[in-house]
N, C-alpha and C positions, 0 to 999 in steps of 0.2 A: 504493500500500500504506500502511496506517495503522501508523506506528511512533511514535505520539505518547506512549506510556507504557511503563513497564517498563525493564528493563536490556538490555544487548546480550549475547547468548550466542554465543560462538565455539566451533564444534565442528569439529575437524580430525581427519584420519586418512587412512591409505592406502586404495588401491582395494580394494573388497570388504570393508571393515571393518564394514559395517552402519550407517555414520554417516547415510546418507540416510534409512533407515527410522526410526532413532532421532531424528534432527533433526525430521522431519515430526511425529512423535508428541509430542515435547517442545513444539513450537510449538502443536500442537492443544490440549494440556492447559493450556498457559499462556495461550492466546488471543493468541499473538504472531504476527507475520508470519514467513514462512519464505523464506529466500533460498538457493537451490542454486547456489553460485558455479561449481561444476564444469560445470553445464549451460551456463553462459555461455561457457566455453572450448570446450565441445563444439559450441556453436552457431557459433562462428567457424570451427572445423574443418569443420563441415558446409557452411557457406556457401562455404568455399574449395573443398571437394570438388565442389560443384555447378558451380563455375566451372572445374573441371578444373585447379586449381592444384597444382603439384608441392610436396612437403613442403618443399623448399628455397626456395620463393617467399615469402620473409619479407615483402616489400613488399605482396604480394597479401593476405596474412592481416592485415597491419596495416590495410590499407584496409577490410577487412571489420569489424574490431574498431572502427574509428573511426566507421563509419556505421551499424552495427547498433543499433537501438532495442530494448532488452530490458526486459521487464516480467513480473512474476509476478501473475496475476489469479486471484481466487477465482471459480469458475464453479459451475454446478449439478452438475458432475461432479468438483468439488474444485479444488484449485489447478492451474493450467496455466501453461506457459511460452510466452510469445509473443515473437517477434523480428520487428520491423518489421511488426507486425500479423498475422503467420502463427503458428499454433499448432505449435510444434516439440517439444512435450513428449515425444512418443514417438520422433520421428525422431532426436533427439540421443542416444538410448540405444543406437543401433546399435553393435555391437562395433568396426566399422571406424572409425566416428567417434571412439569412445573411444580407439582406438589412435593416431589422428592428433592428438587433442587434447593429448596429453602434449608432443610436440615443439612444437606451436603455442603452448602455454602457457609455453614456455621463451623465447619471443621477448620481449625487454624492452619493446618498444613496445606489443605486444599486452597484456601485463600492466599497463602503465601506464594504458591506456584502460579496461580492465575493472576494475582496482583502484579507479579514480576512480568508476566507475559503482556498484561495490559499496559504497563508502563513502557515496555519496549514499543508497543504499537503507537503510543502517544508521543514518543520522543520526536522532537523537532516541530511539533505544532501542526496546524492545518488539519485538525482532527476534531470530530464530535464524539465524545465518549459518553455512552449512556449506561446507567446502572443505578446502584443504591448507595455506593460509597465512593463515588468518583471525586467529588469535591472535598471529601473529608480524609480519604485514605490513598486512593490511587493517584490522583493528581491534585493535591492540596494547593499547588501553586498555579492552577489553571487561571488564565486571565479572565475567563467568563464562567460563572457558575449560576445555574438555574435549578430550582427545586420545583418540579412540576407535580401538582397534586390535585385532588378533587375529593369530595365527600365519598365515603364508602358506598353509599347508595348509588351515586352517579357512576362510580367506577364499575359497580356490579351491573348496572344497566348497560353500559358500553360493552363490557366483556360478554354479557349474555347475548347481545346482538351479534357480536363477532363470532361467538361459538355457534349460534343458531345458523348463521350464514355458512358455516363449515359443516353443518349437519349434526353438531353435537347436541345430545338430548339432555340438557341440564336446565333446571328452572332458574329464574333470576334469584330466588331465595337461596338455592344451593350455591350459586356463584357468589352471592354476598357472604355466605358462611365461609367459603373458601378464602375470599379476600380478607375477611376479618381475621381468620386464623393466620394467613400469610403475614398480615400486618403485625400481628402479635409476635410471631417468630422473628421477623426481620428487625423489629424495633427492640426486641428483648435479648437478642443474642449477645454473647460476651465479646465476640470479635467483630469489629467493623459494623456496629448496628446501624440500621437505617435512621438517619437524622439529617436535617438541613445544616449545611455548613454556615457558620456565622456570617460569612460574607456573600452568601448566595442570595439571588433574587427569587423570592417565592411567588409562584404563579398558581393561584387556585383557579382551575379551569372550568368550574361549573358556570354555564352560561356563556363561555367563550367559544369562538370557533377555532378550529385548528389553525386557520390562517392568522388569526389574531395572536395566538400563542407563538407561532413560528416567527411572525414579524417582530414581536417583542424581543425575542432572543437574537434574531438577526441584527436588530438595531443595537443591542448590547455588544455584539461582536464587532460591528462596524466602528462603534465608539472605541473599543479596545484596540482594533487595528490601527486607528488613527493616532493613538498615543505615542 
């Protein structure tokens, strides 16, 4: 990935906040590289599931994090996520994978391996980094930090529509329960808990359009580029 110009943009937020959609569009408008750090944790969870690892098998997930070769490639169908040469862009979005990725991401050694990989991807700037601890842990010196969030009910509504479009048979109440549990885990973990960086701009997106959120962040980046 070419990150040879521009600033580093850290976009954090809870599950279902819309930060993925926003981050991709911000990167597109700026001509920046885009890194979905959540996909990296999901990949470790998926690889562990394929091996039949129990959630408690920390050593097994650490092995997967240590040996996985992750990269984001621009292809004819847009940006894709490859792990050790395999395209896992769609596979890591499975709800079961997402549910397992939260406890997996709480394993300190897993975070250490992936944080180092993420910092390598961010080196040099010209990159939009999306996740839950970018502004606080991965890139604390990022020139632009945004914390994108929304109420749990709004996030559940959005996520339910997304899953329904993919044919997933979950009620909005079930999605809300999953999001609430994910929030609890992410905010309560001992290592790199989800929280807004002190110098991040918080964007509560209830009632905002995607374009409005994207433009706000692009404006912040342009201001930073001009300094």
